[in-house]
N, C-alpha and C positions, 0 to 999 in steps of 0.2 A: 874954604871955597872949593878946593880940590876934592875934599871928602864929599861935599854936596854934589859935585859934578859926577863923581864915581857912582854915588847912590842913584842919581837920576839915570845914568847910563845903564845900570843894572836893571832898573825898573823898566826902562824903554825896551831892553832886550826881552824881558819877561812878557811885556805887553805884546810884542811882536809874536812871541811863541804862542800866545793865546788867540791872536787875531789873523795871522797869515797862514796858518796851517789848518785847512778845513778838515783834514782827515783825523786830526787830533780829537780825542773823545771829550767834547764839551758837554758836561752834564749840568745844564742850566735851565732854569725856568724864570721868566720875567714877564711883567705886565707892561705893555707898550705905553700905557698912560703915563708911566713914571720913567720912561726910557732915559731922559737926561739925568735924573737923579740917580738912577741905577748905575749908569756909566761912571758917574763921579764916585759913588760908594764902592763900586767894584775896583776902581783905581786905588782907593785907600786900602782895600783888602789885599790886593796884589803887592802894593808897596810894602805893607806890613810883613807879608810872607817873605818877600825878598830881603828886606832889611834884617829880619831875624832868622834867615836861613831855615824856614819852616818847610818840611817836606810836603805836608798835605793839610788841608783844612776844608771846612764847610762854613758857609755864611748864609743867612736867611733874614728877610725882613717882611713884616706884614703891616697892613694898614686896614683899619676898620674890620678886623677879623679875617682878612683875606691875605694869603701869602702873595706878595708882589715880586719877590726875588728870592731865589734859592739856587745855590751853586756849590758843586764840589770842585776844588782846585788842587792841583799838585798830585803827589804820589802817596798812596796808602802803603806801599812797600817799595823801598828803593831797590832791594835785592831782586824782586820779581818785576820791577818796572810796572807795577799795578797802579792804575789811576784811582784817585778818590772819586766817588760818586756822591750824589745827594743822600744816598742811603748808607754810606759808610759810617760805622760806629766808632766813636772816640771816647776816651776816658774824660769824664767831666768833673772829677774831684768833688769839691764841696757843694756843687749844684745838686748832688745827690740828696742833700738835706731837703730841698724843695719838694721832691717826690715823697720823701718820708713824712714831711709835715702834712701833706694832703691826706695820707693814710691816717695820721693822728687826728686831723680835723673830722674825717668821716667816722672814726671810732668814737669821738666825742659826741658827734651828732646822734649816733644810734645808741648812746649810753653805755658803750662797752668800756670806755675810758673816762675817768673824771679828772680834770686838771689838778684839783686840790687834793687828790688822794696821794698817799705816800708811795714811793717806789716799792716798798716791802708789801704793800697791799696786793700787788699783782705778782711780784717777784720776791717771795719770802727768803730766798737764798742770798739775796743781796744784803750785805752786813749793815746793821744799824749804824748811823753816824752820830756825832755829838750834837748835830742839829737836824731837825726835821727837813727832809728833802722831798718835795712833791714832783709829780709828773711834769707840771708846767715849768718847773725850774730847768729841766732838761731841754724842753722845747725852746725856752728863751735864752739858753746858755747862761743861766744865773745860778747854777747848782752849787758852785764852790768846788767842784771837782778840779783837781790840779791839771796843769797843762801837760801834754805828752812830752816825754823826753825825746832827745834826738833819735835814739835807736828805736823808740816806739813809733815815732812818726815815719821812719824809714825802715820799718820791720820787714825782714825778708823771709818770715816764716811761711811754710807751705801747709796746706790742709788744716788751717786754724779756723775753728768754727766761730760764729758770732759770740756765743757764750764764753768760749775759751779765751777770746780776745779781751774780755772784761777782766781777766785775771791780772792784767797789767796794773790796774788801779783800784779794784773793788775793795781791797783791804786798807787803803790809804785814808788818812784823815782828810777832811775838807779843809781847804785853804782859807775860807771865809764863810760866814753864814749865808745860806741860800737867799737870793733876792737882793743882795747888796751890790754886786758888780756883775756886769755882763762881759764874760770872757769866752769867746767862741773857741771850742776845740772838739775834735771828733769823738772824744769819749762820751760827750753828752748824747749825741744822736745814736751812737752804738748801743748805749744803755737803753735809750728810748726804743730802739728796735727790739731789744730783748724783752722789754716790758710789754710791747705789742704782741710778741709771740706768746708770752705767758698769759696775757689777758684773753687772747682769742683761741689759744691752742692750735695755732696755725703758723707755719713757717713764714719768715719775713718775705722770702721769695714769692710764696703764694699770695701774701697780702699785697705785694707790689703789683702782681699781675691782676688781682681782683679789683683793687681800688685805683690803680693808676694806668698801667700800660694798656691793658685790654679795654678798660672802660673808656679811656680818653683816646684810643686809637693811635697810641705811640708805637708804631710798628718797629721802629729801630732803636728802642730804648729797652735795655735789659741789664741785669747784673753781669759784671765781668766774671769770667770763669777761666782761670789760667789752664786748668786741666781739661777743659772741654772745647769743642769746636764751636765758635760763634760766627755764624755766617755774616760776612761783610765787615768784620772787625779789622781795623787798621793795625799795622805794625806800630810799635811805640818807640819813640826816640828821646834822647837826652843829650846833654853836653858832657864831654870828658873834661879833664883838668885843664886843657888848653882851649876849651870852648868849641871844640869840633863836634859836630852832630854825629852821634853814634847810636847803635841800638841800645834801648833802655834796659837796665837790669831787670831781671825777672821779678814780678810782684804778684802775689796771690792776695787780692783785695776783698775776698768774700767775708773776712772777719769784720770788716768795716763797710759792709754793703750799705747800711742806712746813712752813713756820713760821707763816704768818698768813693764807694765801690761800683758806681753805675756807669754804663756806657750809653751814649746817646749821640745826637748830632744836631746841627743848627736848625734844621727843619722841624724835628720833633720838639726841640726846645721852644720854638716859636709857637707851635701848636699848643704846647702846654701853657704858654703865656696867654694865648687867646682863650683857652679854656678857663683860666683864672678870670679874665675880663668879661667874657660873654656867656659862658656855660651856666646852666642852672644846676650843675652837678653838686655844687656847694649851696647850702641854704643861705638866704640873704643875710641872716644875722651872722653867719660865719664869714661871709665875704666882707661884710661891713667892718669886721674886726681884724681881718687878715693882715692889713697893713697899718693898723693902729698902734702907735708906739706904746710900750708899757712905761710906767713911771718908776724910776729908780730913786733911791734915797737922795734927799735934797731937792725933790720935785723935778728931777732931770728926766726929760723924755728920752727914751732909748733911740739910738740910730739904727737899730736892727730889731726885727721881730719876725717870728715864724720862718726864720732862715733867710729872709730878705733884708737887704740893706736899703735904708730910706735916704734918698738923695734929693737935691734940688740944684738945677743948673743955673748959670748966670742970668738967664732970662726968667727965672722963677718957675720953670716947668718941674713938676713932680716926676721923680723917677724911682721905680722899684727895681732893684737889680741884685745880681750876685755873680761873682766870678769864682772860678775854681782852678787850682793847679795841683797836679799830682804827677808822679813819675810817668812820663810818656804821654802827658795830656794837659791841655789848658782849654778852658771854656768860659763863656760869659753869656748872660741873658739879662736884658734890660727891658722894662716896660714903661712907656709913657702913657699913663692912664687917661689923661685928658685929651691927648692927641691920638689916642687909640692906635698906638704904634708899638710893635714888639721887634726887637733886633737880637740876633743870637749868632754866636760863632763858636767853633770848636776846632782845635788843632791836635796834631799827633806829636808835639814836642813839649817837653817840660818847660814851663815859663822860667825865665831868668829874672827879668825885671819889667819888661815892656808890657803895658796893658793891651788887651785885644782892642781892635779899632772900632768897637761897636758904637761909641759915642760920636766919633767923627763921621762914621757912615750915616748915623741917624740925622746929623745936622743938615745933610743935603735935602731932607724932606720937609724942612720947616720953611714956611713962606719967607721969613726975614733973612734966611741964609741963602746966599747965592752959590749954587753948586759949581764946582770947577769943571772945566772941560776935561774929558776923559777919553781914553781910547774906545773905539766902537766895539760893540758886542759882535759876536760872530755873524757872518753874513746872513745866516738863516733867520735873523730877526724880522726880515720882510715877509715871512711866510704867514703871519697872522695879523689881523687888524688890532686885536686887543692884547693878546699874549703871545709869547714866543717860547719854544722849548726845543732844545737841542741836546739829546742824550746820547749822541754818537751812534744811533741805530743804523 
């Protein structure tokens, strides 16, 4: 009881800091049509940040292809006291696979890649294995490539290229025949990225710009580059051995750009989700199979496909989602296809255990769910009949 009271006290203090100080930079967009639901969802977001001592985060929600809520909360840099905005870029970890998969789908559509071709057909330098490994085995995480070891997952190498990163596992035997088990690990998509480079004669960075970020208008999505200046990039945070939030250890993630090395934010992730639902960028036959489970041995349907985890909530609603955690970042994206709703979040703190609050935030927008009362949005909400925006100008 005491613990619950202390948590509520902290949340109340945080809510006051967001609502009683007009001069504070509120970078928020919201649709007044959903004002009650947004207040409740925003309360969940702030409570989550407070409970997990998260320095900064972005949250966004869309309905029917239109963003109805987007906000940057907290600090992008504690040292500089720099505030998060809706454009702040965060590490998104395994959500990077979703972007890589779209490149793959486009290359299949134009005939550049063939799912049933071997890895060596495009990348002859990759050693032959005891079993035939096809491109689609990388896409579905059914390749049989071993799991990364601890030091490989937390590698601190600098200036390591995408191809050099494959040296960690390229000469190892497969742990099982491709197609037998689905075991997600970043080696699969890193190798897929290399196959794409060899098949097109183009760098993965250029492929990402051509097929994803520029085409879909994701202005705040880009590969992380430790040695370069990335405008709007947050500082990254982690926990020390006594769970105190500290600056994260340096990481150069370019060697696993296709699997975990991208920067983005909640608003861009929601735009990406809407592109999947509504855009004609992908052919209809591609879209129809994007979330179709593959069949594993024993006629078991997979619970993951093309980078997406396939879920169903207690009310039977279909959900396509993915979460990602990496040093200095945590992110999640969920799509409710039948409800035409997309929810995303991104933070600048390595996740310990708690899931991001995307599901509880989404619940407030379903008719059968009663949204809780929440603290009011900034006073500027009265400035528009349909939408409000306060970017601290």
